[in-house]
C-alpha positions as CSV (number, residue, x, y, z in Angstrom):
1,M,0.0,0.0,0.0
2,G,1.2,3.5,-0.9
3,I,1.5,6.0,1.9
4,K,-0.1,9.4,1.1
5,I,1.4,12.6,2.6
6,S,-0.7,15.8,2.1
7,K,0.7,18.4,-0.3
8,R,0.4,20.8,2.7
9,A,2.8,18.8,4.8
10,Q,5.1,18.1,1.8
11,N,5.5,21.8,1.1
12,V,6.6,22.7,4.7
13,P,10.3,22.2,5.4
14,A,11.6,21.5,8.9
15,S,12.8,24.4,10.9
16,A,16.3,25.4,9.9
17,T,17.2,26.4,13.4
18,M,16.1,23.1,14.8
19,A,17.9,21.2,12.1
20,V,21.2,22.9,13.0
21,T,20.7,22.3,16.7
22,G,19.8,18.6,15.9
23,R,23.0,18.1,13.9
24,A,25.1,19.8,16.6
25,K,23.6,17.4,19.1
26,E,24.4,14.4,16.9
27,L,28.0,15.4,16.7
28,K,28.2,15.9,20.4
29,A,26.8,12.4,20.9
30,Q,29.6,11.2,18.8
31,G,32.1,12.7,21.3
32,M,32.9,15.9,19.4
33,D,33.3,19.2,21.3
34,V,30.8,21.3,19.5
35,V,30.2,25.0,20.2
36,S,26.6,25.8,19.3
37,F,25.3,29.2,18.4
38,G,22.2,27.6,17.0
39,A,19.0,27.7,19.0
40,G,17.3,30.8,20.3
41,E,17.1,29.4,23.8
42,P,18.4,31.1,27.0
43,D,21.1,29.1,28.7
44,F,19.7,30.1,32.1
45,D,17.4,27.8,33.9
46,T,13.8,28.8,34.7
47,P,13.9,30.9,37.9
48,D,13.3,28.8,41.0
49,F,10.2,30.8,42.1
50,I,8.4,29.9,38.9
51,K,9.3,26.3,39.1
52,E,8.2,26.2,42.8
53,A,4.9,27.8,41.8
54,A,4.3,25.1,39.1
55,I,5.0,22.4,41.7
56,K,2.6,24.0,44.2
57,Y,-0.2,24.2,41.7
58,L,0.5,20.7,40.4
59,K,0.2,19.4,44.0
60,E,-3.0,21.4,44.5
61,G,-4.6,19.6,41.6
62,K,-4.6,22.3,39.0
63,T,-4.4,19.5,36.4
64,G,-7.8,19.5,34.6
65,Y,-9.1,21.3,31.5
66,T,-9.3,25.1,31.8
67,A,-11.3,27.6,29.8
68,T,-10.0,27.6,26.2
69,P,-8.7,31.2,26.3
70,G,-6.9,30.6,29.6
71,V,-7.6,30.8,33.3
72,P,-9.1,34.1,34.4
73,E,-6.2,34.8,36.8
74,L,-3.6,34.6,34.0
75,R,-5.6,36.7,31.5
76,A,-6.1,39.3,34.3
77,A,-2.3,39.3,35.0
78,I,-1.5,39.7,31.3
79,S,-4.0,42.6,31.1
80,Q,-2.2,44.3,34.0
81,K,1.2,43.6,32.4
82,F,0.1,45.3,29.2
83,S,-1.2,48.3,31.1
84,K,1.9,48.7,33.3
85,D,4.6,47.9,30.8
86,N,3.2,49.0,27.4
87,G,0.5,51.6,28.2
88,L,-2.1,49.3,26.5
89,E,-5.6,48.6,27.9
90,Y,-6.7,45.1,26.9
91,T,-9.7,43.5,28.7
92,A,-9.5,39.8,29.6
93,E,-11.8,39.0,26.6
94,Q,-9.2,40.6,24.3
95,I,-6.6,38.1,25.5
96,I,-6.1,34.4,24.7
97,V,-3.4,32.2,26.2
98,N,-1.7,29.9,23.7
99,I,0.8,27.0,23.8
100,G,3.9,29.1,23.1
101,A,4.1,32.3,21.0
102,K,4.8,30.1,17.9
103,H,1.2,28.7,18.4
104,S,0.0,32.3,18.8
105,I,1.4,33.2,15.4
106,Y,0.0,30.1,13.7
107,E,-3.4,30.5,15.2
108,S,-3.7,34.2,14.6
109,M,-2.9,33.7,10.9
110,Q,-5.5,30.9,10.7
111,A,-8.0,33.4,12.2
112,V,-7.5,36.3,9.9
113,L,-6.1,35.0,6.5
114,D,-7.9,33.5,3.6
115,P,-6.5,31.8,0.4
116,G,-5.2,34.5,-1.9
117,D,-4.5,37.1,0.8
118,E,-1.1,38.7,0.8
119,V,1.1,39.2,3.9
120,I,3.9,41.8,3.8
121,L,7.0,40.1,5.3
122,P,10.2,42.1,5.7
123,A,13.4,40.1,5.3
124,P,15.2,39.0,7.5
125,Y,12.3,37.1,9.0
126,W,12.0,34.3,11.5
127,V,11.9,31.0,9.7
128,T,8.4,30.0,10.8
129,Y,6.6,33.1,9.5
130,P,6.5,32.2,5.8
131,E,5.5,28.6,6.6
132,A,2.6,29.8,8.8
133,I,1.5,32.1,6.1
134,K,1.6,29.3,3.6
135,L,-0.4,27.0,5.9
136,A,-3.1,29.7,6.1
137,G,-3.4,29.6,2.3
138,A,-2.0,33.1,1.9
139,K,1.1,34.5,0.0
140,A,4.1,36.0,1.7
141,V,5.2,39.2,-0.1
142,I,8.9,39.4,0.9
143,V,10.3,42.9,1.2
144,N,14.1,42.9,1.0
145,T,15.7,45.4,3.4
146,D,19.1,47.1,3.4
147,S,22.0,46.6,5.8
148,K,22.5,50.4,5.6
149,N,19.1,50.7,7.4
150,D,19.9,47.9,9.9
151,Y,17.6,45.6,7.8
152,K,14.5,47.5,8.8
153,I,11.6,48.1,6.4
154,T,11.1,51.7,5.5
155,P,7.7,53.5,5.2
156,E,8.3,53.8,1.5
157,Q,8.9,50.1,1.1
158,L,5.8,49.3,3.2
159,R,3.7,51.7,1.1
160,G,5.1,50.1,-2.1
161,A,4.2,46.6,-1.1
162,I,0.5,47.2,-0.3
163,T,-1.9,46.0,-2.9
164,D,-5.7,45.4,-2.9
165,K,-4.9,41.8,-1.7
166,T,-2.8,42.8,1.3
167,A,-4.4,41.5,4.5
168,L,-1.6,41.7,7.0
169,F,1.8,43.2,7.8
170,L,4.1,41.2,10.0
171,L,6.4,43.1,12.3
172,N,9.0,41.6,14.7
173,S,10.8,43.9,17.0
174,P,13.2,43.2,18.7
175,N,14.0,41.1,15.7
176,N,14.9,37.4,15.2
177,P,17.4,36.9,13.4
178,G,18.5,40.5,12.9
179,G,19.1,41.6,16.6
180,F,17.8,45.1,15.7
181,T,14.9,47.0,17.2
182,Y,12.6,49.6,15.7
183,S,12.6,53.0,17.4
184,P,9.3,54.7,18.5
185,E,9.7,57.2,15.6
186,E,10.2,54.4,13.0
187,L,7.1,52.5,14.3
188,A,5.1,55.7,14.1
189,A,6.1,56.3,10.5
190,L,5.1,52.7,9.6
191,A,1.8,53.1,11.5
192,K,1.1,56.3,9.5
193,V,1.4,54.4,6.2
194,L,-1.3,51.9,7.3
195,E,-3.9,54.6,8.2
196,G,-6.9,54.4,5.9
197,T,-6.1,50.9,4.8
198,D,-7.7,47.5,5.8
199,V,-4.2,46.0,6.6
200,M,-4.0,44.2,9.9
201,V,-0.7,44.0,11.8
202,I,0.8,41.1,13.7
203,S,3.4,42.5,16.1
204,D,5.6,39.7,17.5
205,E,7.0,41.1,20.7
206,I,8.5,38.0,22.3
207,Y,11.9,39.6,22.9
208,E,10.4,42.7,24.5
209,K,12.4,42.4,27.7
210,L,15.7,41.9,25.9
211,V,16.8,45.4,24.7
212,Y,20.2,46.9,25.1
213,G,22.1,50.2,25.3
214,K,19.7,53.2,25.0
215,T,17.1,51.2,23.2
216,K,13.5,51.8,24.3
217,F,11.0,49.1,23.6
218,V,7.6,50.4,22.4
219,S,4.6,48.1,21.6
220,F,3.3,48.8,18.1
221,A,-0.3,48.9,19.3
222,S,0.5,51.8,21.6
223,I,1.6,54.1,18.8
224,S,-1.9,55.4,18.1
225,E,-5.6,54.6,18.3
226,D,-5.5,53.5,14.7
227,A,-2.5,51.1,15.4
228,Y,-4.3,49.7,18.4
229,S,-7.4,48.9,16.4
230,R,-5.6,47.0,13.7
231,T,-2.9,45.2,15.7
232,I,-2.6,41.6,17.0
233,T,0.0,41.7,19.7
234,I,1.9,38.5,20.4
235,N,4.1,37.8,23.4
236,G,5.1,34.9,25.8
237,F,7.2,33.6,28.6
238,S,9.9,31.7,26.7
239,K,12.6,34.3,26.3
240,A,12.3,36.8,29.2
241,F,11.7,34.1,31.8
242,A,13.8,31.3,30.3
243,M,10.7,29.2,30.0
244,T,11.1,27.8,26.5
245,G,10.0,24.3,27.2
246,W,7.0,25.4,29.3
247,R,5.2,26.4,26.0
248,L,3.3,29.5,27.3
249,G,2.4,32.4,24.9
250,Y,-0.4,34.8,24.6
251,T,-2.2,37.0,22.0
252,A,-4.1,40.3,22.5
253,G,-6.1,42.3,20.0
254,P,-9.6,43.0,18.7
255,V,-12.3,40.9,20.5
256,E,-13.6,39.4,17.2
257,I,-10.1,38.1,16.4
258,I,-9.5,36.7,19.9
259,K,-12.9,35.0,19.8
260,A,-12.1,33.4,16.4
261,M,-8.8,32.2,17.8
262,G,-10.7,30.7,20.7
263,R,-13.0,28.8,18.4
264,L,-10.0,27.4,16.5
265,Q,-8.1,26.5,19.7
266,S,-11.1,24.7,21.1
267,H,-10.7,22.2,18.3
268,M,-6.9,22.2,18.1
269,T,-5.3,22.1,21.5
270,Q,-8.0,23.3,24.0
271,N,-6.0,25.0,26.7
272,A,-2.4,25.6,27.6
273,V,-1.2,23.3,30.4
274,S,-3.2,24.1,33.5
275,F,-0.6,24.3,36.2
276,V,1.8,26.1,33.8
277,Q,-0.8,28.9,33.4
278,Y,-0.8,29.4,37.2
279,A,3.0,29.5,37.2
280,G,2.7,32.2,34.5
281,V,0.7,34.3,36.9
282,E,3.6,34.1,39.4
283,A,6.2,34.9,36.7
284,L,4.4,38.1,35.8
285,K,4.5,39.2,39.5
286,D,8.4,38.8,39.5
287,E,10.0,41.0,42.1
288,T,13.3,39.1,42.2
289,G,15.0,41.2,39.4
290,V,16.0,37.9,37.7
291,V,14.8,39.0,34.3
292,E,16.9,42.2,34.5
293,K,20.0,40.1,35.6
294,M,19.6,37.9,32.5
295,R,19.1,41.0,30.3
296,I,22.3,42.6,31.6
297,E,24.3,39.4,30.9
298,F,22.9,39.1,27.4
299,E,23.8,42.7,26.7
300,R,27.4,42.0,27.8
301,R,27.6,39.0,25.5
302,G,26.1,40.7,22.5
303,E,28.5,43.6,22.7
304,Y,31.5,41.2,23.0
305,M,30.3,38.9,20.2
306,S,29.7,41.8,17.7
307,Q,33.1,43.4,18.5
308,R,34.9,40.0,18.0
309,L,33.0,39.4,14.7
310,N,33.8,42.9,13.3
311,A,37.5,42.3,14.1
312,I,37.5,39.3,11.7
313,D,38.7,40.3,8.3
314,G,35.8,40.3,5.8
315,I,32.9,40.2,8.3
316,T,30.6,43.1,9.2
317,C,28.1,43.0,12.0
318,A,25.9,45.6,13.6
319,E,25.9,45.6,17.4
320,P,22.6,44.0,18.5
321,T,20.0,46.3,20.2
322,G,17.6,43.5,21.2
323,A,17.0,39.7,21.3
324,F,20.1,37.5,21.6
325,Y,21.4,37.3,18.1
326,C,24.2,38.7,15.9
327,F,23.5,38.6,12.2
328,P,26.9,39.2,10.4
329,D,27.3,39.5,6.7
330,V,29.8,36.8,5.6
331,S,29.3,37.1,1.9
332,S,32.9,38.2,1.3
333,Y,33.8,34.6,1.8
334,F,31.4,33.3,-0.9
335,G,33.2,31.9,-3.9
336,R,36.2,30.9,-1.9
337,T,37.3,27.4,-1.0
338,I,37.9,26.7,2.7
339,S,39.6,23.4,3.6
340,G,38.6,21.9,0.3
341,V,35.0,23.1,0.3
342,K,33.6,25.7,-2.1
343,I,31.5,28.2,-0.2
344,N,28.6,29.3,-2.5
345,G,26.3,30.8,0.1
346,S,25.2,30.7,3.7
347,L,24.1,27.1,3.7
348,D,27.6,25.9,2.5
349,F,29.2,28.3,5.0
350,A,27.2,26.9,8.0
351,K,27.6,23.3,7.0
352,A,31.3,23.4,6.4
353,L,31.9,25.4,9.6
354,L,30.0,22.7,11.7
355,E,31.7,19.7,10.0
356,Q,35.2,21.1,9.9
357,A,35.5,23.4,13.0
358,Q,32.6,22.0,15.1
359,V,30.9,25.4,15.4
360,A,27.1,25.5,14.8
361,L,25.4,28.6,13.5
362,V,22.3,29.1,11.4
363,P,22.5,30.0,7.7
364,G,20.8,33.3,6.7
365,Q,19.1,31.8,3.6
366,P,16.0,30.4,5.5
367,F,15.7,33.9,7.1
368,G,15.6,35.5,3.6
369,C,19.1,36.9,3.8
370,D,21.6,34.5,2.2
371,N,24.6,36.9,2.7
372,N,24.3,36.5,6.5
373,V,24.5,33.9,9.2
374,R,22.8,34.0,12.7
375,L,24.8,33.4,15.9
376,S,22.9,33.2,19.2
377,F,24.7,34.6,22.2
378,A,22.3,32.7,24.6
379,C,25.4,30.7,25.7
380,S,28.2,31.4,28.1
381,L,31.0,33.9,27.4
382,E,33.5,31.1,27.6
383,Q,31.6,29.2,24.8
384,I,31.4,32.4,22.7
385,T,35.1,33.1,23.1
386,K,35.9,29.5,22.1
387,G,33.5,29.4,19.2
388,L,34.6,32.7,17.7
389,G,38.3,31.7,18.0
390,R,37.5,28.5,16.0
391,L,35.5,30.6,13.4
392,E,38.4,33.0,13.0
393,K,41.0,30.2,12.6
394,W,38.7,28.3,10.1
395,L,38.3,31.4,7.9
396,K,42.1,31.9,7.9
397,S,42.5,28.3,6.7
């Protein structure tokens, strides 16, 4: 008997970041000393007070189904968080709790996109965005940005990409993989372009707490009443609270969209894990300063990594202002042969570096920028030093 795989599943590649991380783990299992700059996962453990809260609620029997959009306590806590941190007033019915922000993105697109719709997607973009757009039957309209503008989309580019089929503009700040952040003035200029259109916005703000230097984070929905009315705001606990495996994200926006997401979620996953939701309430009450301590350490690493990369002949890298990634341009090495391997693009670069020097990073091609590679600095300074030393030595070979 022949096995049938749907065209939908056939057309979606595996995550490039997870593929790199998987290969690095394979090599480690073979006894190799691999330095991995692959996954976007904090190397810090989840803070103890959050783990203790989860254990407490687990023991108290918070193990059953909850309301699909999330427990009232968590939705209220998220509402308070938006008010306090972002100057945004969202009622509980404007908020839905999802199983990680990746789920939030997928589900929000399923709720607002129809086949034939267009989504404006600036490159570089996170690898999951184009696949989520594709799975909703829509078309990603890629807008290529310029390194001279720190890879940020300009108002002119946004205006030029809008057609009568445009349903959505996808914004990610602080940005994965670029490590850049839009300023309040830049966001206001983009919001102005959208006024008078029917274009919705998904603002992925998962790296909100991780900004550096004089960077000020501003939520897109807070820019104006018009921006608020058209924006679906996505956030979660993975990055700021080092809770990647807990799978806890959330979405806020117009009531009609949140209700539509609730209907979808009731058939897809029902609720996020019950006792994890209650632990999320405790996380948002954080008075330990642990999030700020992690942010300070990431800032130190990002500054060091970008300086080291810029010191390598032929590599240019902007200092990151947010998230935990450097996104250097390595294209000056394309066309060269390194240790017997011809480097034709970022995929060749990443593969050869991993196999020959045991350093894992993510090629820029799946992010829409083949001239670049992504290095996560969510690892110790010792590992960063070792890995960059190997990279420099390999390039000289």
